[in-house]
Structure formats: C-alpha cells, structure tokens
DRENNUPA-534456 format. One record per residue (C-alpha): residue number from 1; residue in three letters; z negated, y, x negated. Coordinates in Angstrom, 2 decimals, m for minus. Last residue first. Example, Ala and Ser with C-alpha at 12.3 -4.5 7.8 and 13.67 -1.06 7.14 Angstrom:
2
<resi:2&resn:SER&z:m7.14&y:m1.06&x:m13.67> .
<resi:1&resn:ALA&z:m7.80&y:m4.50&x:m12.30> .
! end
This chain:
252
<resi:252&resn:ASN&z:m80.11&y:26.29&x:11.61> .
<resi:251&resn:PRO&z:m79.30&y:24.86&x:8.54> .
<resi:250&resn:VAL&z:m76.78&y:26.69&x:6.34> .
<resi:249&resn:LEU&z:m73.17&y:25.11&x:5.27> .
<resi:248&resn:ILE&z:m71.55&y:26.55&x:2.10> .
<resi:247&resn:ARG&z:m67.96&y:26.75&x:1.66> .
<resi:246&resn:GLY&z:m65.37&y:26.99&x:m1.14> .
<resi:245&resn:SER&z:m64.48&y:22.91&x:m0.44> .
<resi:244&resn:SER&z:m63.50&y:23.65&x:3.40> .
<resi:243&resn:LYS&z:m60.91&y:26.30&x:2.40> .
<resi:242&resn:LYS&z:m59.20&y:23.62&x:0.36> .
<resi:241&resn:LYS&z:m59.70&y:20.60&x:2.68> .
<resi:240&resn:TYR&z:m57.85&y:23.08&x:5.49> .
<resi:239&resn:TYR&z:m55.25&y:23.86&x:3.34> .
<resi:238&resn:ILE&z:m54.10&y:20.27&x:2.29> .
<resi:237&resn:LEU&z:m54.43&y:19.21&x:6.05> .
<resi:236&resn:GLY&z:m51.85&y:22.06&x:7.12> .
<resi:235&resn:ALA&z:m49.31&y:20.93&x:4.35> .
<resi:234&resn:ALA&z:m49.86&y:17.19&x:5.77> .
<resi:233&resn:ALA&z:m48.95&y:18.21&x:8.94> .
<resi:232&resn:ILE&z:m45.89&y:20.39&x:8.15> .
<resi:231&resn:ILE&z:m44.25&y:17.69&x:6.03> .
<resi:230&resn:ILE&z:m44.91&y:14.78&x:8.93> .
<resi:229&resn:GLY&z:m43.13&y:17.65&x:11.45> .
<resi:228&resn:LEU&z:m40.56&y:18.09&x:9.20> .
<resi:227&resn:VAL&z:m40.21&y:13.97&x:8.64> .
<resi:226&resn:LEU&z:m40.47&y:13.91&x:12.35> .
<resi:225&resn:GLY&z:m37.58&y:16.90&x:13.27> .
<resi:224&resn:SER&z:m34.81&y:15.32&x:10.39> .
<resi:223&resn:ALA&z:m35.67&y:11.80&x:12.09> .
<resi:222&resn:GLY&z:m34.85&y:13.54&x:15.43> .
<resi:221&resn:ILE&z:m32.01&y:15.35&x:14.21> .
<resi:220&resn:ALA&z:m30.64&y:12.01&x:12.67> .
<resi:219&resn:ILE&z:m30.81&y:9.91&x:15.53> .
<resi:218&resn:LYS&z:m29.75&y:12.24&x:18.25> .
<resi:217&resn:ASN&z:m26.57&y:12.31&x:16.06> .
<resi:216&resn:ARG&z:m25.83&y:8.60&x:15.74> .
<resi:215&resn:GLU&z:m26.43&y:8.14&x:19.17> .
<resi:214&resn:SER&z:m23.45&y:10.98&x:19.60> .
<resi:213&resn:GLU&z:m21.30&y:9.31&x:17.37> .
<resi:212&resn:PRO&z:m21.55&y:5.44&x:19.08> .
<resi:211&resn:LEU&z:m24.08&y:3.51&x:17.71> .
<resi:210&resn:SER&z:m22.78&y:0.02&x:15.83> .
<resi:209&resn:PRO&z:m19.10&y:0.92&x:15.88> .
<resi:208&resn:ASP&z:m19.17&y:1.74&x:12.11> .
<resi:207&resn:TRP&z:m15.81&y:2.27&x:10.66> .
<resi:206&resn:ASP&z:m14.29&y:1.40&x:7.44> .
<resi:205&resn:THR&z:m13.25&y:4.15&x:5.20> .
<resi:204&resn:ILE&z:m10.74&y:2.94&x:2.32> .
<resi:203&resn:ILE&z:m9.15&y:5.74&x:m0.01> .
<resi:202&resn:PRO&z:m6.06&y:3.79&x:m1.38> .
<resi:201&resn:LYS&z:m5.96&y:3.21&x:m5.40> .
<resi:200&resn:THR&z:m5.05&y:5.50&x:m8.31> .
<resi:199&resn:SER&z:m6.41&y:8.56&x:m6.47> .
<resi:198&resn:SER&z:m5.45&y:11.95&x:m6.77> .
<resi:197&resn:ALA&z:m1.65&y:11.15&x:m5.68> .
<resi:196&resn:HIS&z:m2.71&y:10.29&x:m2.17> .
<resi:195&resn:GLU&z:m3.16&y:7.22&x:0.01> .
<resi:194&resn:VAL&z:m5.53&y:7.44&x:2.89> .
<resi:193&resn:VAL&z:m6.87&y:4.07&x:4.64> .
<resi:192&resn:CYS&z:m9.15&y:4.04&x:8.09> .
<resi:191&resn:SER&z:m10.40&y:1.23&x:8.52> .
<resi:190&resn:ILE&z:m11.24&y:m1.28&x:11.61> .
<resi:189&resn:LYS&z:m13.28&y:m4.55&x:11.81> .
<resi:188&resn:GLU&z:m13.49&y:m6.90&x:15.22> .
<resi:187&resn:GLY&z:m16.59&y:m8.18&x:16.04> .
<resi:186&resn:SER&z:m16.32&y:m7.50&x:19.08> .
<resi:185&resn:LYS&z:m13.43&y:m6.30&x:20.40> .
<resi:184&resn:PRO&z:m13.42&y:m2.58&x:21.26> .
<resi:183&resn:THR&z:m9.87&y:m1.33&x:23.06> .
<resi:182&resn:TYR&z:m7.96&y:0.71&x:20.77> .
<resi:181&resn:GLU&z:m6.44&y:4.39&x:20.96> .
<resi:180&resn:LEU&z:m5.87&y:5.60&x:16.58> .
<resi:179&resn:GLU&z:m5.83&y:9.04&x:15.80> .
<resi:178&resn:SER&z:m4.81&y:10.88&x:12.97> .
<resi:177&resn:HIS&z:m5.49&y:13.67&x:11.21> .
<resi:176&resn:ILE&z:m4.23&y:16.58&x:8.33> .
<resi:175&resn:GLN&z:m5.83&y:18.52&x:6.21> .
<resi:174&resn:TYR&z:m4.40&y:21.04&x:2.82> .
<resi:173&resn:TYR&z:m5.38&y:23.02&x:m0.06> .
<resi:172&resn:TRP&z:m3.99&y:26.12&x:m1.51> .
<resi:171&resn:ASP&z:m6.11&y:28.26&x:0.18> .
<resi:170&resn:GLY&z:m4.28&y:28.55&x:3.57> .
<resi:169&resn:ASP&z:m5.45&y:25.47&x:5.17> .
<resi:168&resn:ALA&z:m1.99&y:24.07&x:5.42> .
<resi:167&resn:MET&z:m1.25&y:21.64&x:7.33> .
<resi:166&resn:GLU&z:m0.27&y:18.05&x:6.33> .
<resi:165&resn:MET&z:1.80&y:16.89&x:9.90> .
<resi:164&resn:THR&z:m0.38&y:15.31&x:13.10> .
<resi:163&resn:SER&z:m0.77&y:11.45&x:13.31> .
<resi:162&resn:THR&z:m0.73&y:9.35&x:17.24> .
<resi:161&resn:VAL&z:m1.37&y:5.73&x:15.92> .
<resi:160&resn:ASP&z:m1.58&y:2.76&x:18.91> .
<resi:159&resn:SER&z:2.17&y:0.78&x:17.53> .
<resi:158&resn:THR&z:1.15&y:1.53&x:13.54> .
<resi:157&resn:ASP&z:m1.66&y:m1.02&x:13.40> .
<resi:156&resn:GLU&z:m2.17&y:m2.50&x:9.96> .
<resi:155&resn:LYS&z:m3.82&y:m5.86&x:9.47> .
<resi:154&resn:GLY&z:m7.06&y:m6.72&x:7.74> .
<resi:153&resn:ASP&z:m8.63&y:m6.66&x:11.01> .
<resi:152&resn:ARG&z:m7.35&y:m3.56&x:12.15> .
<resi:151&resn:LEU&z:m6.24&y:m1.41&x:9.29> .
<resi:150&resn:TRP&z:m4.95&y:2.06&x:10.24> .
<resi:149&resn:SER&z:m2.79&y:4.72&x:8.12> .
<resi:148&resn:VAL&z:m3.12&y:8.24&x:6.53> .
<resi:147&resn:LYS&z:m0.46&y:9.11&x:3.77> .
<resi:146&resn:ILE&z:m0.32&y:12.15&x:2.17> .
<resi:145&resn:LYS&z:2.14&y:14.67&x:0.13> .
<resi:144&resn:LYS&z:0.29&y:17.98&x:m0.04> .
<resi:143&resn:PRO&z:m1.26&y:18.44&x:m3.17> .
<resi:142&resn:TYR&z:m3.88&y:18.87&x:m3.23> .
<resi:141&resn:PHE&z:m6.62&y:17.67&x:m0.84> .
<resi:140&resn:ASP&z:m9.38&y:19.72&x:1.17> .
<resi:139&resn:TYR&z:m9.63&y:17.65&x:4.51> .
<resi:138&resn:ALA&z:m8.32&y:14.49&x:5.61> .
<resi:137&resn:SER&z:m9.25&y:13.29&x:9.42> .
<resi:136&resn:CYS&z:m9.35&y:10.05&x:10.48> .
<resi:135&resn:MET&z:m9.69&y:9.90&x:14.54> .
<resi:134&resn:LEU&z:m10.87&y:7.11&x:16.82> .
<resi:133&resn:ILE&z:m9.70&y:6.52&x:20.34> .
<resi:132&resn:ALA&z:m11.65&y:4.38&x:22.68> .
<resi:131&resn:PRO&z:m9.34&y:3.06&x:25.50> .
<resi:130&resn:HIS&z:m8.80&y:4.12&x:29.29> .
<resi:129&resn:SER&z:m8.63&y:1.47&x:31.74> .
<resi:128&resn:GLY&z:m12.11&y:1.70&x:32.84> .
<resi:127&resn:GLY&z:m14.19&y:3.60&x:29.87> .
<resi:126&resn:ALA&z:m13.62&y:3.37&x:25.96> .
<resi:125&resn:GLN&z:m15.88&y:5.80&x:24.29> .
<resi:124&resn:LYS&z:m13.47&y:8.83&x:23.03> .
<resi:123&resn:VAL&z:m13.45&y:11.15&x:20.09> .
<resi:122&resn:SER&z:m15.22&y:8.56&x:17.97> .
<resi:121&resn:LYS&z:m15.35&y:9.85&x:13.74> .
<resi:120&resn:LEU&z:m14.12&y:8.69&x:10.69> .
<resi:119&resn:THR&z:m14.04&y:11.58&x:7.86> .
<resi:118&resn:ILE&z:m12.48&y:12.13&x:4.20> .
<resi:117&resn:LYS&z:m12.95&y:14.63&x:2.31> .
<resi:116&resn:PRO&z:m9.55&y:14.40&x:0.34> .
<resi:115&resn:GLN&z:m9.15&y:14.35&x:m3.84> .
<resi:114&resn:VAL&z:m7.79&y:17.71&x:m5.29> .
<resi:113&resn:SER&z:m4.72&y:17.51&x:m7.63> .
<resi:112&resn:LYS&z:m4.74&y:19.70&x:m10.48> .
<resi:111&resn:ASP&z:m4.02&y:17.83&x:m13.39> .
<resi:110&resn:ARG&z:m2.66&y:14.36&x:m11.39> .
<resi:109&resn:VAL&z:0.20&y:16.84&x:m10.41> .
<resi:108&resn:ALA&z:1.15&y:18.20&x:m13.82> .
<resi:107&resn:SER&z:1.02&y:14.68&x:m15.46> .
<resi:106&resn:ASP&z:3.18&y:13.25&x:m12.61> .
<resi:105&resn:MET&z:5.81&y:15.66&x:m13.33> .
<resi:104&resn:VAL&z:6.22&y:15.18&x:m16.84> .
<resi:103&resn:GLN&z:5.63&y:11.27&x:m17.05> .
<resi:102&resn:ALA&z:8.65&y:11.37&x:m14.08> .
<resi:101&resn:ASN&z:10.56&y:13.35&x:m16.27> .
<resi:100&resn:PRO&z:10.66&y:11.11&x:m18.75> .
<resi:99&resn:ARG&z:10.20&y:8.21&x:m16.98> .
<resi:98&resn:CYS&z:13.94&y:8.89&x:m14.72> .
<resi:97&resn:PHE&z:16.31&y:10.48&x:m17.43> .
<resi:96&resn:ARG&z:16.55&y:8.39&x:m20.48> .
<resi:95&resn:ASP&z:14.38&y:5.46&x:m19.49> .
<resi:94&resn:VAL&z:16.35&y:4.80&x:m15.98> .
<resi:93&resn:SER&z:19.41&y:6.70&x:m17.11> .
<resi:92&resn:ALA&z:20.16&y:3.98&x:m19.54> .
<resi:91&resn:LYS&z:22.15&y:1.56&x:m16.97> .
<resi:90&resn:LEU&z:23.91&y:4.77&x:m15.86> .
<resi:89&resn:ARG&z:25.43&y:5.64&x:m19.20> .
<resi:88&resn:GLN&z:26.18&y:2.19&x:m20.33> .
<resi:87&resn:MET&z:28.12&y:1.79&x:m17.05> .
<resi:86&resn:VAL&z:30.15&y:4.83&x:m17.80> .
<resi:85&resn:ALA&z:30.84&y:3.87&x:m21.26> .
<resi:84&resn:PRO&z:31.84&y:0.05&x:m19.69> .
<resi:83&resn:ASN&z:34.49&y:1.27&x:m17.66> .
<resi:82&resn:ASN&z:34.89&y:m1.51&x:m14.91> .
<resi:81&resn:ASN&z:32.40&y:m0.83&x:m12.92> .
<resi:80&resn:TRP&z:33.63&y:3.09&x:m12.75> .
<resi:79&resn:TYR&z:36.95&y:2.29&x:m11.99> .
<resi:78&resn:GLU&z:35.80&y:0.28&x:m8.83> .
<resi:77&resn:ALA&z:33.61&y:2.29&x:m7.83> .
<resi:76&resn:SER&z:36.43&y:5.08&x:m7.75> .
<resi:75&resn:LYS&z:38.50&y:2.91&x:m5.99> .
<resi:74&resn:VAL&z:35.84&y:2.00&x:m3.26> .
<resi:73&resn:GLY&z:34.79&y:5.40&x:m2.70> .
<resi:72&resn:GLN&z:38.46&y:6.61&x:m2.13> .
<resi:71&resn:GLU&z:38.42&y:4.03&x:0.95> .
<resi:70&resn:THR&z:34.95&y:4.60&x:1.64> .
<resi:69&resn:TYR&z:31.26&y:3.66&x:0.96> .
<resi:68&resn:GLY&z:31.95&y:2.27&x:m3.29> .
<resi:67&resn:VAL&z:29.15&y:0.18&x:m4.46> .
<resi:66&resn:CYS&z:28.35&y:1.00&x:m8.04> .
<resi:65&resn:LYS&z:26.78&y:m1.54&x:m9.91> .
<resi:64&resn:GLY&z:23.44&y:m2.94&x:m11.53> .
<resi:63&resn:ALA&z:22.02&y:m4.14&x:m8.18> .
<resi:62&resn:THR&z:18.36&y:m2.42&x:m8.99> .
<resi:61&resn:SER&z:19.91&y:0.56&x:m11.05> .
<resi:60&resn:ASN&z:21.98&y:1.57&x:m7.79> .
<resi:59&resn:TYR&z:24.79&y:3.82&x:m8.05> .
<resi:58&resn:GLN&z:26.47&y:4.93&x:m4.72> .
<resi:57&resn:ALA&z:29.89&y:6.22&x:m3.24> .
<resi:56&resn:ASP&z:31.86&y:8.23&x:m1.03> .
<resi:55&resn:VAL&z:29.10&y:9.12&x:0.72> .
<resi:54&resn:ALA&z:30.37&y:11.67&x:3.72> .
<resi:53&resn:LYS&z:29.12&y:14.77&x:4.91> .
<resi:52&resn:ASN&z:31.30&y:16.86&x:2.75> .
<resi:51&resn:PHE&z:32.48&y:14.29&x:0.23> .
<resi:50&resn:SER&z:29.57&y:12.60&x:m1.07> .
<resi:49&resn:TYR&z:28.59&y:10.96&x:m4.86> .
<resi:48&resn:SER&z:25.49&y:9.17&x:m4.91> .
<resi:47&resn:VAL&z:23.25&y:8.32&x:m7.93> .
<resi:46&resn:LEU&z:20.10&y:6.08&x:m7.51> .
<resi:45&resn:TYR&z:17.82&y:5.28&x:m10.00> .
<resi:44&resn:VAL&z:14.72&y:3.17&x:m9.62> .
<resi:43&resn:MET&z:11.32&y:2.86&x:m11.00> .
<resi:42&resn:ASP&z:9.67&y:m0.79&x:m10.37> .
<resi:41&resn:SER&z:7.47&y:m0.62&x:m13.77> .
<resi:40&resn:TYR&z:6.95&y:3.73&x:m13.42> .
<resi:39&resn:ASP&z:3.54&y:2.49&x:m14.76> .
<resi:38&resn:SER&z:2.00&y:4.35&x:m11.94> .
<resi:37&resn:ALA&z:3.82&y:1.65&x:m9.02> .
<resi:36&resn:SER&z:5.64&y:3.38&x:m6.67> .
<resi:35&resn:TYR&z:9.21&y:4.60&x:m7.53> .
<resi:34&resn:VAL&z:12.25&y:6.65&x:m7.14> .
<resi:33&resn:CYS&z:14.32&y:8.40&x:m9.44> .
<resi:32&resn:GLU&z:17.36&y:10.41&x:m7.74> .
<resi:31&resn:SER&z:20.54&y:11.97&x:m8.22> .
<resi:30&resn:MET&z:22.66&y:13.51&x:m6.01> .
<resi:29&resn:MET&z:26.31&y:14.26&x:m6.71> .
<resi:28&resn:TYR&z:28.44&y:16.62&x:m5.01> .
<resi:27&resn:GLU&z:31.79&y:17.31&x:m3.27> .
<resi:26&resn:TYR&z:32.17&y:20.13&x:m0.84> .
<resi:25&resn:TYR&z:35.47&y:20.91&x:0.54> .
<resi:24&resn:GLY&z:36.77&y:24.61&x:2.67> .
<resi:23&resn:ASP&z:36.45&y:25.88&x:5.84> .
<resi:22&resn:ALA&z:36.48&y:29.31&x:6.39> .
<resi:21&resn:THR&z:40.12&y:30.03&x:6.55> .
<resi:20&resn:GLY&z:43.12&y:31.15&x:4.79> .
<resi:19&resn:THR&z:43.94&y:27.63&x:2.86> .
<resi:18&resn:PHE&z:40.61&y:28.01&x:1.21> .
<resi:17&resn:ALA&z:39.98&y:25.28&x:m1.23> .
<resi:16&resn:SER&z:36.00&y:24.79&x:m2.67> .
<resi:15&resn:LEU&z:35.14&y:22.48&x:m5.37> .
<resi:14&resn:MET&z:31.21&y:22.33&x:m4.87> .
<resi:13&resn:LEU&z:29.45&y:20.44&x:m7.84> .
<resi:12&resn:ILE&z:25.80&y:20.25&x:m7.65> .
<resi:11&resn:PRO&z:22.97&y:18.25&x:m10.14> .
<resi:10&resn:HIS&z:20.08&y:17.45&x:m7.87> .
<resi:9&resn:PHE&z:17.21&y:15.78&x:m9.47> .
<resi:8&resn:ILE&z:15.01&y:14.56&x:m6.82> .
<resi:7&resn:LEU&z:11.33&y:12.25&x:m7.75> .
<resi:6&resn:LEU&z:10.04&y:10.48&x:m5.23> .
<resi:5&resn:LYS&z:6.30&y:8.83&x:m4.96> .
<resi:4&resn:LEU&z:5.85&y:6.14&x:m2.13> .
<resi:3&resn:LEU&z:2.06&y:5.54&x:m1.46> .
<resi:2&resn:SER&z:1.25&y:2.10&x:m2.69> .
<resi:1&resn:MET&z:m0.08&y:m0.08&x:0.03> .
! end
C-alpha cells in the first residue's frame, strides 16, 4: 500500500502550420518516471509521442520496446525498435534520467515534509436502517499529496467511502477528511490508513468501538473533575494541619 510517486518531465516540441486560419498542428513528447519503492527498484520510464490529441506511440522501459497506436505511430515504433542507438538511449534513461531526478526531488520533499496529525471519530451512530459513519481526518501535513483509505478486517473498503480533496489551511499545510459508512459487526476491526511522503510506512489508526464518542468524552470529563477535586481536598487538608500545628490550646 505504498503511495504512488510520479515524477514528470515535459520536453515539448510544437510544430505549427497555418493555412490562413487559426488552426495548426501540435506535436509533443512527454517523458514520465513512475515509481513507488523508496529504493527506485520499480522505476518505470515512459515516453509518449502525440499529435494533436492522439498518442501515436509510446516507449515503456518495462516492456523494453516502443508500441504504435496509430498508422504513423506503428511505423515510427518499428523504426525505433530496429534502431540500436535509439533503443540503447531509451533503455539507459531509467538510470541516466529517472533515478537522479527522483533522488533530487525526493530529497527536497522529504527535508520539508511534515507528518499529518490523524483523528478517527464517530460522527453518526447506527440507528434503524441508517448505517454508522466514521470520519478519519488528517491535519497539518506537507506536501499536499496524500492517500487515505479504510481497512475492514484487513481488507480495503472502497464502496462505502466518501473523501474530500486536499484542502489548504492557508499556512502551507493541508488537511483532508474521509468518511466510512458501515453497519457495526461484533469483533470487526476497522482501521484508517494514511500514506504520505513524511512517513516511510503507512500510518494506521484503529477504531475502538468499545464506547461511543460521547460516552468517552463524559468519562474523560468526569475523571478530570474527580482528580481536580482530590487535589483541592488534599491541599485543603495540608493547609488545615499546618494552621492547627501552630495553635496552643487553653483549657476552659
């Protein structure tokens, strides 16, 4: 469940041929480095060649060859695949282009990354035919890219999940919220999973259904009041004993 990282470099070549109208021709190439492992062992280099809105051909380092998607693209792919110099240059791009850039960009992000603060709470109790709702929130994280998912007994649940987009706090940090609708089941384990560049592994927060949120708050407030009362009573007793020790009793 690693967070997908995407490094994109866009060298663009545009050829315009005007024929007395505002319309022209747009040819461009896009290079992408896609990876998820921190050691870049699964790095994939993709190069797409497009004309206007259609992709003519693409090179994929995993397949190790070019594939054409249009009539012109098939011809170009065949030419490149049979050209040792072109293929050697493309195959070397993972080590020559992708990994060095990924290391630089990852270092810049990791040095400034801030781990999110996670809260998991119940926002609606189950009643009748209405399901219960849990909300998992991540606050004060940077950079923006993040993934929030849900596990039910170890399996990812996507069908009953509603999530917001990453929202800016206005201070360079972000927040995101995700809700899970569920019907409570005895013994079921529900977890919120957050994946972010600030952590090398997913941050997993388990839901404790032992007490409703409101009851836990009441217990916490009551316990705090009890402790405060004991402290005040103890302080009063100590003060009384000190005052009493300084008195001389005179019989009537």
